[in-house]
C-alpha positions in Angstrom: 0.0 0.0 0.0 2.9 2.2 0.9 4.5 1.8 -2.5 1.2 2.3 -4.2 0.8 5.7 -2.5 4.4 6.6 -3.4 3.7 5.9 -7.0 0.5 7.9 -7.0 2.3 10.9 -5.3 5.1 11.0 -7.9 2.6 10.6 -10.7 0.8 13.6 -9.3 4.1 15.6 -9.2 4.8 14.6 -12.8 1.4 15.7 -14.0 1.8 19.0 -12.1 5.2 19.6 -13.8 3.8 18.9 -17.2 0.9 21.3 -16.6 3.4 24.0 -15.4 5.5 23.5 -18.6 2.3 23.9 -20.7 1.3 27.1 -18.9 4.8 28.6 -19.3 4.7 27.7 -23.0 1.3 29.3 -23.5 2.3 32.5 -21.7 5.5 32.9 -23.7 3.6 32.2 -26.9 1.1 34.9 -26.0 3.9 37.4 -25.3 5.6 36.6 -28.6 2.3 37.1 -30.5 1.7 40.5 -28.7 5.3 41.6 -29.5 5.0 40.6 -33.1 1.7 42.3 -33.5 3.2 45.5 -32.1 6.1 45.4 -34.6 3.8 44.7 -37.5 1.4 47.5 -36.6 4.3 50.0 -36.3 5.7 49.0 -39.7 2.3 49.2 -41.4 1.7 52.7 -39.8 5.0 53.8 -41.4 4.1 52.2 -44.7 0.7 54.0 -44.8 2.5 57.4 -44.2 5.1 56.7 -46.9 2.5 55.4 -49.3 0.5 58.6 -49.0 3.7 60.5 -49.8 4.3 58.1 -52.7 0.8 58.6 -54.1 0.9 62.4 -53.7 4.2 62.6 -55.5 3.1 60.3 -58.2 -0.2 62.2 -58.6 1.7 65.4 -59.2 3.6 63.8 -62.0 0.4 62.3 -63.4 -1.2 65.8 -63.5 1.5 66.9 -66.0 1.0 63.7 -68.0 -2.8 64.2 -68.0 -2.5 67.6 -69.6 -0.3 66.2 -72.3 -2.5 63.3 -73.0 -5.7 65.5 -73.0 -4.1 67.7 -75.6 -2.7 65.0 -77.9 -5.3 62.3 -77.9 -7.9 64.3 -80.0 -5.0 64.9 -82.5 -4.3 61.2 -82.6 -8.0 60.5 -83.4 -7.9 63.0 -86.3 -4.7 61.6 -87.7 -5.9 58.0 -87.4 -9.1 58.8 -89.3 -7.1 60.5 -92.0 -4.7 57.6 -92.3 -7.1 54.6 -92.0 -10.6 56.0 -92.5 -12.2 53.5 -90.1 -10.0 53.3 -86.9 -11.3 49.8 -86.3 -9.6 48.6 -89.4 -6.3 50.5 -89.0 -3.2 48.5 -89.6 -0.6 47.6 -86.9 2.0 49.8 -88.7 -0.4 52.8 -88.7 -1.0 52.5 -85.0 2.7 52.1 -84.3 3.4 55.2 -86.3 1.0 57.3 -84.4 2.2 55.9 -81.1 5.8 56.9 -81.9 4.7 60.3 -83.2 2.9 61.2 -79.9 5.1 59.3 -77.5 2.4 56.7 -76.5 3.3 53.1 -75.9 0.0 51.7 -77.3 -3.3 52.8 -78.8 -6.6 51.0 -78.5 -9.9 51.3 -80.5 -12.9 50.4 -78.3 -16.4 49.7 -79.8 -19.8 50.8 -78.4 -20.0 47.7 -76.2 -16.6 48.3 -74.5 -14.6 45.7 -76.4 -11.1 46.3 -77.9 -11.5 45.9 -81.6 -8.1 47.2 -82.7 -4.7 47.8 -81.0 -1.0 47.6 -81.6 -0.7 45.6 -78.3 -1.7 42.1 -79.6 -2.4 40.4 -76.1 -5.2 43.0 -75.4 -7.1 42.4 -78.7 -10.7 41.4 -77.9 -10.4 42.5 -74.3 -13.8 43.3 -72.7 -13.1 46.6 -70.8 -16.8 47.1 -69.9 -16.6 43.8 -67.9 -13.7 45.2 -65.7 -16.2 46.9 -63.4 -19.0 49.5 -63.0 -16.4 52.3 -62.9 -14.9 51.4 -66.3 -18.3 50.9 -67.8 -19.5 54.3 -66.6 -16.3 56.0 -67.9 -16.7 54.5 -71.4 -20.4 55.6 -71.5 -19.4 59.1 -70.3 -16.8 59.7 -73.0 -18.5 57.9 -75.9 -19.3 60.5 -78.6 -18.8 63.4 -76.2 -15.5 64.8 -77.5 -14.2 64.6 -73.9 -10.8 63.2 -72.8 -10.6 61.5 -69.5 -7.3 60.3 -67.9 -7.4 57.5 -65.3 -5.0 57.0 -62.3 -2.1 54.7 -63.1 -2.8 51.0 -63.0 -1.2 47.7 -64.1 -1.6 45.9 -67.4 -3.4 42.7 -66.9 -1.1 41.0 -69.4 2.3 42.2 -68.3 1.9 43.8 -64.9 3.8 47.0 -66.0 2.3 50.3 -64.8 0.6 52.4 -67.4 -1.2 55.7 -67.5 -4.4 55.4 -69.6 -6.5 58.1 -71.2 -9.8 57.8 -73.1 -11.3 60.0 -75.8 -14.7 59.8 -77.5 -14.6 61.8 -80.8 -17.9 63.7 -81.3 -20.3 61.9 -83.6 -18.1 58.7 -83.7 -19.1 55.3 -82.6 -15.8 54.4 -80.9 -13.6 55.4 -78.0 -9.8 55.9 -78.5 -7.6 54.8 -75.6 -3.9 55.7 -75.2 -1.4 54.1 -72.8 1.9 55.5 -71.5 4.4 53.4 -69.6 4.6 55.3 -66.3 8.0 54.2 -65.1 9.5 54.9 -68.5 7.8 58.4 -68.6 9.3 59.2 -65.1 12.7 57.9 -66.2 12.8 59.9 -69.4 10.6 63.0 -68.9 11.4 63.7 -65.2 14.6 62.0 -64.1 16.0 58.5 -63.5 16.6 59.6 -59.9 12.9 60.4 -59.3 11.9 57.0 -60.8 14.3 55.1 -58.5 13.3 57.1 -55.5 9.6 56.5 -56.0 9.7 52.8 -56.8 12.9 51.5 -55.2 13.6 53.7 -52.2 10.6 55.5 -50.7 8.4 52.6 -49.7 11.3 50.3 -48.8 12.7 52.8 -46.2 10.1 51.7 -43.6 11.3 48.1 -43.5 15.1 48.1 -44.4 16.2 48.5 -40.8 13.9 45.8 -39.4 15.7 42.4 -39.3 12.4 40.6 -39.0 11.2 41.7 -42.4 12.3 39.2 -45.1 10.1 40.3 -48.0 8.2 43.5 -48.9 6.2 44.5 -51.9 3.4 46.8 -53.0 0.7 45.6 -55.5 -1.8 47.4 -57.6 -4.9 45.3 -57.8 -8.1 45.2 -59.8 -10.8 42.6 -60.7 -8.3 41.0 -63.0 -5.6 40.4 -60.4 -2.8 42.1 -58.6 0.7 43.2 -60.0 3.8 44.3 -58.1 5.0 48.0 -58.3 8.5 47.1 -57.1 9.1 43.7 -58.8 8.0 43.7 -62.4 6.0 40.6 -63.5 5.3 39.5 -59.9 1.6 38.7 -59.1 -0.3 39.0 -55.9 -1.0 35.7 -54.0 -4.4 34.4 -55.2 -5.6 33.4 -51.7 -4.7 36.8 -50.3 -6.5 38.5 -53.2 -9.7 36.6 -52.6 -9.6 37.3 -48.8 -8.9 41.0 -49.3 -12.2 41.3 -51.2 -14.0 40.9 -47.9 -11.5 42.4 -45.5 -8.9 45.3 -45.6 -6.2 43.2 -43.8 -5.3 39.6 -44.3 -2.7 37.6 -42.3 -1.2 34.3 -43.7 1.1 32.1 -41.6 3.6 29.6 -42.8 5.6 28.1 -39.9 7.7 30.9 -38.3 6.9 33.3 -41.2 3.9 35.6 -41.1 2.8 37.5 -44.2 0.5 40.5 -43.8 -1.5 41.9 -46.7 -3.2 45.3 -46.2 -5.3 47.5 -48.6 -4.2 51.1 -48.6 -6.4 54.1 -49.7 -5.4 56.0 -52.8 -5.6 59.7 -53.5 -9.1 60.5 -54.9 -9.4 60.7 -58.6 -12.1 62.3 -60.8 -13.8 59.0 -61.2 -15.4 57.0 -58.3 -13.8 53.6 -59.0 -10.1 53.0 -59.2 -7.6 50.2 -58.6 -6.5 49.3 -55.0 -3.0 49.4 -53.6 -2.0 46.4 -51.4 1.1 46.1 -49.3 2.7 42.7 -48.5 5.2 42.4 -45.6 6.6 39.0 -44.6 8.1 38.7 -41.1 10.4 35.9 -39.9 9.7 35.2 -36.2 12.0 32.2 -36.0 14.1 33.9 -33.2 11.1 34.3 -31.0 10.0 30.8 -31.8 13.5 29.4 -30.9 13.3 31.3 -27.5 9.8 29.9 -26.9 10.9 26.3 -27.7 14.0 26.7 -25.5 11.8 27.6 -22.6 9.3 24.8 -23.3 12.3 22.4 -23.5 13.5 23.5 -20.1 10.1 23.0 -18.6 9.9 19.6 -20.2 13.3 18.6 -18.9 12.2 19.5 -15.4 9.1 17.5 -15.8 11.1 14.6 -17.2 13.4 14.7 -14.2 10.4 14.2 -11.9 9.0 11.5 -14.1 12.3 9.6 -14.1 12.4 9.7 -10.3 8.8 8.4 -10.1 9.6 5.7 -12.6 12.7 4.5 -10.7 10.6 4.1 -7.5 7.7 2.3 -9.2 9.8 0.2 -11.6 10.6 -2.6 -9.3 7.0 -3.3 -8.2 5.6 -3.0 -11.8 8.4 -5.2 -13.2 8.0 -8.1 -10.8 4.2 -8.1 -10.6 3.2 -7.1 -14.1 5.8 -6.5 -16.7 7.8 -9.8 -16.4 4.7 -12.1 -16.7 3.2 -10.0 -19.4 6.5 -10.0 -21.3 6.5 -13.9 -21.2 2.9 -13.9 -22.6 3.8 -11.3 -25.2 6.9 -13.3 -26.4 4.8 -16.4 -26.9 2.2 -14.5 -28.8 4.8 -13.0 -31.0 6.2 -16.5 -31.7 2.7 -17.7 -32.4 2.2 -14.9 -35.0 5.4 -16.3 -36.7 3.9 -19.8 -36.7 5.6 -21.2 -33.6 2.5 -22.4 -31.6 3.8 -23.4 -28.2 1.9 -23.6 -24.9 2.4 -20.8 -22.4 3.9 -21.7 -19.0 2.1 -20.7 -15.7 3.1 -17.2 -14.5 2.5 -17.6 -10.8 0.1 -14.7 -10.9 -3.5 -15.9 -10.5 -5.0 -13.1 -12.6 -2.5 -13.6 -15.5 -2.9 -17.4 -15.3 -6.5 -17.1 -16.4 -5.2 -15.3 -19.5 -2.6 -18.0 -20.0 -5.1 -20.8 -20.0 -7.3 -18.9 -22.5 -4.4 -18.3 -24.8 -3.3 -22.0 -24.7 -6.8 -23.1 -25.6 -6.8 -20.6 -28.5 -3.4 -21.8 -29.8 -4.7 -25.4 -29.8 -7.7 -24.4 -31.9 -5.5 -22.4 -34.3 -3.2 -25.4 -34.8 -6.2 -27.6 -35.7 -7.7 -25.0 -38.1 -4.4 -24.4 -39.8 -3.9 -28.1 -40.5 -7.4 -28.2 -42.1 -6.9 -25.0 -44.1 -3.5 -26.2 -45.4 -5.0 -29.4 -46.7 -8.0 -27.6 -48.3 -5.5 -25.1 -49.9 -3.5 -27.9 -51.5 -6.6 -29.5 -52.9 -7.9 -26.2 -54.2 -4.6 -25.3 -55.9 -4.5 -28.7 -57.7 -8.0 -28.2 -58.9 -7.4 -24.6 -60.0 -4.2 -25.6 -61.9 -6.0 -28.4 -63.7 -9.0 -26.2 -64.6 -6.7 -23.4 -65.8 -4.7 -25.8 -68.0 -8.0 -27.1 -69.5 -9.3 -23.6 -70.1 -6.1 -22.4 -71.8 -6.1 -25.4 -74.1 -9.8 -24.9 -75.0 -9.3 -21.1 -75.5 -6.4 -21.8 -78.0 -8.6 -24.3 -79.9 -11.5 -21.8 -80.0 -9.3 -19.0 -81.1 -7.9 -21.2 -83.9 -11.4 -22.2 -85.1 -12.7 -18.7 -84.9 -9.9 -17.2 -87.1 -8.8 -20.1 -89.4 -10.5 -21.7 -92.4 -10.5 -25.4 -91.5 -9.9 -26.7 -95.0 -7.0 -24.6 -96.2 -5.5 -23.4 -92.9 -5.7 -19.8 -94.1 -7.4 -16.9 -92.3 -11.2 -17.0 -92.6 -13.1 -14.0 -93.9 -13.5 -12.2 -90.6 -9.9 -12.8 -89.6 -8.6 -11.6 -92.9 -10.5 -8.3 -92.6 -9.3 -7.8 -89.0 -5.6 -8.6 -89.9 -5.8 -6.5 -93.0 -7.2 -3.4 -91.2 -4.5 -3.8 -88.5 -1.8 -4.0 -91.1 -3.2 -1.0 -92.9 -3.1 1.0 -89.7 0.6 0.3 -89.4 1.1 1.2 -93.1 -0.8 4.4 -92.6 1.6 5.5 -89.9 4.7 4.5 -91.9 3.3 5.9 -95.2 4.1 2.7 -97.1 2.1 1.6 -100.2 -0.3 -1.3 -100.2 -2.2 -3.3 -102.8 -5.1 -5.8 -102.6 -5.8 -8.8 -104.9 -8.8 -11.0 -105.3 -8.5 -14.6 -106.7 -11.3 -16.8 -107.9 -10.9 -20.4 -109.3 -12.0 -20.8 -112.9 -14.8 -23.3 -113.5 -14.7 -24.6 -110.0 -18.4 -25.5 -109.9 -17.8 -27.7 -112.9 -15.0 -29.5 -111.1 -17.2 -30.1 -108.1 -20.1 -31.4 -110.2 -17.9 -33.7 -112.3 -15.4 -35.0 -109.8 -17.1 -34.4 -106.5 -16.5 -32.1 -103.5 -13.5 -34.1 -102.4 -11.7 -33.2 -105.6 -12.7 -29.6 -105.1 -11.3 -29.6 -101.6 -7.9 -31.0 -102.8 -7.7 -28.2 -105.4 -8.5 -25.6 -102.8 -5.7 -26.9 -100.6 -3.3 -26.8 -103.6 -4.3 -23.2 -104.4 -3.8 -22.1 -100.8 -0.3 -23.7 -100.9 0.5 -21.8 -104.0 -0.6 -18.6 -102.4 1.5 -19.2 -99.2 4.5 -20.2 -101.3 4.6 -17.0 -103.2 3.7 -14.5 -100.4 5.9 -13.0 -97.7 5.3 -13.2 -93.9 4.2 -9.6 -93.8 1.4 -10.1 -96.4 -2.1 -11.0 -95.3 -4.0 -13.8 -97.1 -7.3 -15.4 -96.4 -10.2 -17.5 -97.9 -13.1 -15.1 -98.3 -15.6 -17.8 -99.1 -16.1 -20.7 -101.6 -13.4 -20.6 -104.2 -12.5 -16.9 -103.5 -9.3 -15.7 -101.8 -8.1 -12.3 -100.8 -4.5 -10.9 -100.4 -3.1 -7.7 -98.9 0.4 -7.0 -100.3 2.3 -4.5 -98.1 5.2 -2.1 -99.1 4.9 -2.9 -102.8 3.8 -0.8 -105.7 1.0 -1.8 -108.1 3.5 -3.1 -110.8 5.3 -5.1 -108.2 2.1 -6.5 -106.9 1.0 -7.5 -110.4 4.3 -9.5 -110.8 3.6 -11.3 -107.6 0.0 -12.0 -108.5 1.1 -13.2 -112.0 3.5 -15.7 -110.4 0.7 -17.0 -108.2 -1.5 -17.4 -111.3 1.2 -19.2 -113.2 2.0 -21.5 -110.2 -1.6 -22.5 -109.9 -1.8 -23.2 -113.6 1.3 -25.4 -113.5 0.2 -27.5 -110.5 -2.0 -30.6 -111.1 -4.0 -32.5 -108.4 -4.3 -36.3 -108.6 -7.9 -37.5 -107.9 -8.9 -41.1 -108.4 -6.0 -41.8 -110.7 -6.7 -38.7 -112.7 -4.6 -35.5 -112.8 -6.7 -32.4 -112.7 -5.5 -28.9 -113.6 -7.1 -25.6 -112.5 -6.6 -21.9 -113.3 -7.4 -18.7 -111.4 -8.5 -15.3 -112.4 -7.2 -12.3 -110.3 -8.1 -8.7 -109.8 -5.6 -6.1 -108.4 -6.3 -2.7 -107.0 -4.2 0.0 -105.2 -5.1 0.2 -101.5 -4.1 3.7 -100.4 -4.9 3.5 -96.6 -5.8 7.2 -96.5 -7.5 7.9 -99.8 -9.1 4.5 -100.6 -9.3 2.2 -97.6 -9.7 -1.6 -97.5 -13.4 -1.8 -98.4 -13.1 0.4 -101.5 -9.9 -1.3 -102.6 -11.5 -4.8 -102.3 -14.5 -3.6 -104.3 -12.2 -2.4 -107.1 -10.3 -5.6 -107.0 -13.5 -7.6 -107.2 -14.6 -5.6 -110.3 -11.2 -6.3 -111.9 -11.7 -10.0 -111.1 -15.1 -9.9 -112.8 -13.5 -8.2 -115.8 -10.8 -11.0 -115.9 -13.6 -13.6 -116.0 -15.2 -11.9 -118.9 -11.9 -11.6 -120.8 -11.5 -15.3 -120.9 -10.3 -16.3 -117.3 -6.8 -17.3 -116.2 -5.5 -13.8 -116.3 -4.8 -10.7 -114.1 -6.6 -7.4 -114.4 -5.8 -4.1 -112.7 -8.4 -1.7 -111.4 -7.7 1.8 -110.2 -9.9 4.5 -108.5 -9.6 6.8 -111.4 -11.3 4.4 -113.7 -14.0 3.5 -111.2 -17.4 4.4 -112.6 
């Protein structure tokens, strides 16, 4: 009883230590989160101030550019109508000429429905600007046919991500809107100064985060319904998950291990129009140092708890080992051996409670041995029966396959097998672009032979003809008995003249052979029709029909001859 109370006491101490370690870890984690939030809030407050300065400075430069575009865009529309008549059908060269003349990057012609119908920036051809939002739709309706020029705030191209300044002009009495685009960074670099361009895009916004070692990535994106593009890293797109979440909230936090990325939507300086693109900042913080400190503290607390646990274990080990672990280990070893097929009886443990388990296990092992012996015998019988049936089925399947594809008299392919093999070979010929020719053979006066000498004599003659066919053909050629005294052949990789030579040899070989029947030697001849079998232009069915007509013609010309038929002479 004393030892049992000691064990319970030390277990209670162990549980208390683990609980303390957990509380310490939670408190330190909370402190780390509060500290990180304070740093993040401070950096974003600086970013907001610097972005306001960035947007105001950029708006000042945009004002100058607006005046230039408002003055030049009507002139572009006039020149475009003079050059092309219908701006919607102006050539790419004409649009490039006007773009270069007025220092625009690209020009767009937009129809009444807000769709780009002509432009010298090919990726935007067909773009539905009216579908970009209610603000864009209202702008196009406002300028259409009004003679007014409206310049938007800068935004990013949905195709390239570069920043452009866009202006729209609707010539009076015209059913289109002319849009011009100026590359904003290039304009600042050339028209203002390279120093101003670097300051705005490379230095101003980054000053808030350069001295903070926790910040590992920083960016500013301009976003619309089409997506978000980086102002600082050309071609970089905004994270899709963050873009979707920012549609419902002005601030999104994404965590990946020790890194935290904060996305925040910043307000822009008001423009003349109500709807404009949004600016979104992305700041990624690495909190691994705080995480390491947290885990070090948790590790210390766990080490203390482990020390108490080891002490409790040492005191309780002796009692648990003697009264429980050792007997259970014996039972476990026997059960492991039983799982490996070694079914031995368990000895008595000397512990009454465990001996009840021992007797049950021994009874189970005896039943397992009996069932294994029966199952093994049944398995052997089943395997023998399966092997026997499998062998029988394989033999039967081979016989059935042979009967289904082979003419029983001649040993050639039957009609169905001939067509299947020929179509398969034509598929191969079609891929390799090789020529192919088909031929049809029919025995002359075969019915008269059957009527005069009997069907046995006719069968002997059919066998002799099949031997002649096989003797003259190659392994790659396809031959079959199509029915009665009619045979079909597909000759592969030969021209029509070459095929005629082969067919002529077969005809001569058949004419030269004689079959002895009842002491008499019978001779037989064949008529043959040949047709080109182009697998693409003709096909097997058409080629066989042509060969059959040629065969019919050979019969009418006196039999025992070869006639060629081509698609051009097919009526």
